[in-house]
C-alpha positions in Angstrom: 22.2 23.1 13.3 21.5 19.4 14.1 17.8 20.2 14.3 17.9 21.7 10.8 19.7 18.6 9.4 16.9 16.3 10.7 14.3 18.8 9.4 15.8 19.1 5.9 14.8 15.7 4.5 11.2 16.4 5.8 11.0 19.3 3.3 11.1 16.7 0.5 8.6 14.5 2.3 6.3 17.4 2.7 6.8 18.3 -1.0 5.9 14.8 -2.0 2.8 14.9 0.2 1.7 18.2 -1.3 2.1 16.9 -4.8 -0.3 14.0 -3.9 -2.8 16.4 -2.3 -2.7 18.8 -5.2 -2.9 15.9 -7.7 -6.2 14.8 -6.0 -7.6 18.3 -6.3 -6.7 18.5 -10.0 -8.1 15.0 -10.7 -11.5 16.1 -9.2 -11.4 19.2 -11.4 -10.7 17.0 -14.4 -7.1 18.2 -15.2 -5.7 14.7 -15.5 -2.5 15.6 -17.3 -1.3 18.0 -14.6 -2.4 15.6 -12.0 -0.3 12.9 -13.5 2.8 15.1 -13.7 2.4 16.0 -10.0 2.6 12.4 -9.1 5.7 12.0 -11.2 7.2 15.0 -9.3 6.2 13.3 -6.1 8.2 10.2 -7.2 11.3 12.4 -7.8 10.9 14.1 -4.4 10.4 10.8 -2.7 13.7 9.5 -4.1 15.5 12.7 -3.1 14.0 12.4 0.4 15.7 9.1 1.0 19.0 10.1 -0.6 19.3 13.3 1.5 18.4 11.5 4.7 21.1 8.8 4.2 23.7 11.3 3.0 23.2 13.5 6.1 22.7 10.4 8.3 19.4 11.8 9.6 17.2 8.8 9.1 14.7 8.5 12.0 11.6 6.5 13.0 9.5 9.7 12.7 10.9 10.2 9.2 10.1 6.7 8.2 6.5 7.1 9.4 6.0 10.5 7.7 7.5 9.1 4.5 5.0 6.2 4.5 2.1 8.5 5.1 3.3 10.8 2.3 3.7 7.8 0.0 0.2 6.5 0.8 -1.3 9.8 -0.2 0.7 10.4 -3.4 1.2 6.8 -4.7 -1.9 5.0 -3.4 -4.8 7.5 -3.0 -3.9 10.1 -5.7 -3.4 7.6 -8.6 -6.7 5.9 -7.8 -8.6 9.2 -7.6 -7.0 10.1 -10.9 -7.9 6.9 -12.7 -11.3 6.7 -11.1 -12.2 10.1 -12.4 -10.8 9.3 -15.8 -12.2 5.9 -16.5 -12.7 3.5 -13.6 -16.1 5.0 -12.7 -17.5 3.3 -15.8 -17.0 -0.1 -14.1 -19.5 0.7 -11.3 -19.1 -1.5 -8.2 -16.4 -3.8 -9.7 -14.4 -0.6 -10.3 -14.8 0.4 -6.7 -13.6 -3.0 -5.5 -10.5 -3.0 -7.8 -9.6 0.6 -6.8 -10.0 -0.2 -3.1 -7.8 -3.3 -3.4 -5.1 -1.1 -4.9 -5.3 1.3 -2.0 -5.5 -1.5 0.6 -2.6 -3.5 -0.8 -0.6 -0.3 -1.1 -1.1 0.3 2.6 -0.1 -3.2 3.4 3.0 -2.8 1.2 4.0 0.4 3.1 3.3 -1.1 6.5 5.4 -4.2 5.6 8.3 -1.9 4.5 8.1 0.0 7.8 8.4 -3.2 9.8 11.5 -4.2 7.8 13.1 -0.8 8.6 12.8 -1.4 12.3 14.5 -4.8 12.1 18.3 -5.0 12.3 18.7 -6.8 9.0 21.7 -6.7 6.6 20.8 -4.3 3.8 20.4 -5.7 0.3 20.1 -4.2 -3.2 16.6 -5.7 -3.5 13.2 -5.0 -2.0 10.3 -7.5 -1.7 7.2 -6.5 -3.5 6.6 -3.8 -6.1 7.3 -0.3 -4.6 4.3 2.0 -4.4 6.1 4.8 -6.5 6.7 2.3 -9.3 3.1 1.1 -9.2 1.8 4.7 -9.3 4.2 5.5 -12.1 2.7 2.8 -14.3 -0.8 4.2 -13.7 0.1 7.8 -14.4 2.2 6.9 -17.4 -0.8 5.2 -18.9 -2.9 8.4 -18.4 -0.2 10.5 -20.0 0.0 8.0 -22.9 -3.8 8.2 -23.4 -3.6 12.0 -23.2 -1.6 12.0 -26.4 -4.4 10.3 -28.4 -6.8 13.1 -27.5 -4.7 15.6 -29.5 -5.7 15.7 -33.2 -3.2 16.0 -34.8 -0.7 14.8 -32.2 1.7 17.7 -31.7 4.0 16.2 -29.1 6.9 13.8 -29.6 5.8 10.2 -29.2 6.5 6.6 -30.1 3.9 5.7 -32.8 3.6 2.0 -31.7 2.6 2.9 -28.1 0.1 5.5 -29.4 -1.5 2.8 -31.6 -1.9 0.3 -28.7 -3.0 2.8 -26.1 -6.7 2.0 -26.7 -5.9 -1.7 -26.0 -4.1 -0.7 -22.8 -7.1 1.3 -21.7 -9.4 -1.7 -22.2 -7.1 -3.8 -19.9 -6.8 -1.1 -17.3 -8.8 -2.9 -14.6 -6.7 -6.0 -15.0 -3.5 -3.9 -14.9 -4.5 -2.1 -11.7 -5.4 -5.5 -10.1 -2.0 -6.9 -11.2 -0.2 -3.9 -9.7 -2.1 -4.4 -6.5 -1.1 -8.0 -6.2 2.6 -7.3 -7.1 2.9 -4.8 -4.3 2.2 -7.6 -1.7 4.2 -10.4 -3.3 7.7 -11.4 -2.4 9.1 -10.7 -5.9 12.4 -9.0 -5.8 12.8 -5.5 -7.2 16.0 -3.5 -7.5 16.4 -0.9 -4.8 18.4 1.9 -6.4 19.1 3.9 -3.3 21.1 1.1 -1.7 23.4 0.3 -4.6 27.0 0.5 -3.6 28.6 2.9 -5.9 31.8 1.1 -6.8 33.4 2.2 -10.1 31.9 -0.7 -12.0 28.4 -0.4 -10.6 28.3 3.4 -10.7 29.3 3.5 -14.3 26.5 1.1 -15.3 24.0 2.8 -13.0 24.7 6.3 -14.2 24.7 5.1 -17.8 21.2 3.8 -17.3 20.1 7.0 -15.7 21.6 9.1 -18.6 19.9 6.9 -21.2 16.6 7.2 -19.3 16.9 11.0 -19.1 17.7 11.3 -22.8 14.7 9.1 -23.7 12.4 11.2 -21.4 13.6 14.4 -23.1 13.1 12.9 -26.5 9.7 11.2 -25.9 8.4 12.3 -22.5 5.1 10.4 -22.1 6.2 7.3 -24.1 9.5 6.9 -22.3 7.9 7.2 -18.8 5.5 4.4 -19.7 8.4 2.2 -21.0 10.6 2.8 -17.9 8.0 2.0 -15.3 6.6 -1.0 -17.3 10.2 -2.4 -17.7 10.7 -2.0 -13.9 7.5 -3.9 -13.1 8.4 -6.7 -15.6 11.9 -6.9 -14.1 10.5 -8.5 -10.9 8.6 -11.1 -12.9 11.6 -11.8 -15.0 13.8 -12.2 -11.9 11.3 -14.7 -10.5 11.4 -16.8 -13.7 15.2 -16.8 -13.7 15.3 -17.9 -10.0 12.7 -20.6 -10.7 14.8 -21.8 -13.7 18.0 -22.0 -11.6 16.1 -24.0 -8.9 14.7 -26.4 -11.5 18.2 -26.7 -13.1 19.8 -27.5 -9.8 17.2 -30.1 -9.0 17.7 -31.7 -12.4 21.5 -31.8 -12.0 21.2 -33.4 -8.5 18.7 -36.0 -9.8 21.1 -36.7 -12.8 24.0 -37.2 -10.4 22.0 -39.6 -8.2 21.0 -41.6 -11.2 24.6 -41.9 -12.4 
């Protein structure tokens, strides 16, 4: 029974890894939409993996390593194969460099996370650097958004504004991938949902956000996924600006006190 409890979270890890593997195969075949949805499914399985492991108290070093390998395949390699096959091949060697940097920085991000797991540190609600699932989510959400523009007339539910700017987003794609790569290895703080303490106050806000997100995805699938992942990426940058403002304000107040 105990062996099964430790094995159970691994099922989700294996499922995540399989989604990444299958996504790569579909990308090579040119089925970019299905490839994107498989990575989205991998993100969901990755979240369930951690939740189940903590709920059953079966977190182990082996599980941590397997989870990182799975994340590397699904959230580092698979999105880059997808975006390379779709558009990045047009940028020749510079495209190769940008795609490699994404994979390398993603590996650094995962390695750094593993090291933090081995340390006996007090858990926080934040994590340093953009998580690889969020980074992959931005890439595949752009692919899904672009896929809507290929349907004439567009038959799916969508947000018109995002459809109209999708060609512009596509033009900035190399810069977006490079930005995501850098964000993964920064010390910017991002909210870590799986460590939120579910007090009545926090749980109500958290589940309200989840409910709103689900309703948006059901109403406008591709558009909502792009908005959700983009908002999460921007949240780290916004938090940094707020922290810098507080530091500057404190310094200004201290300087004013000394002058008075």
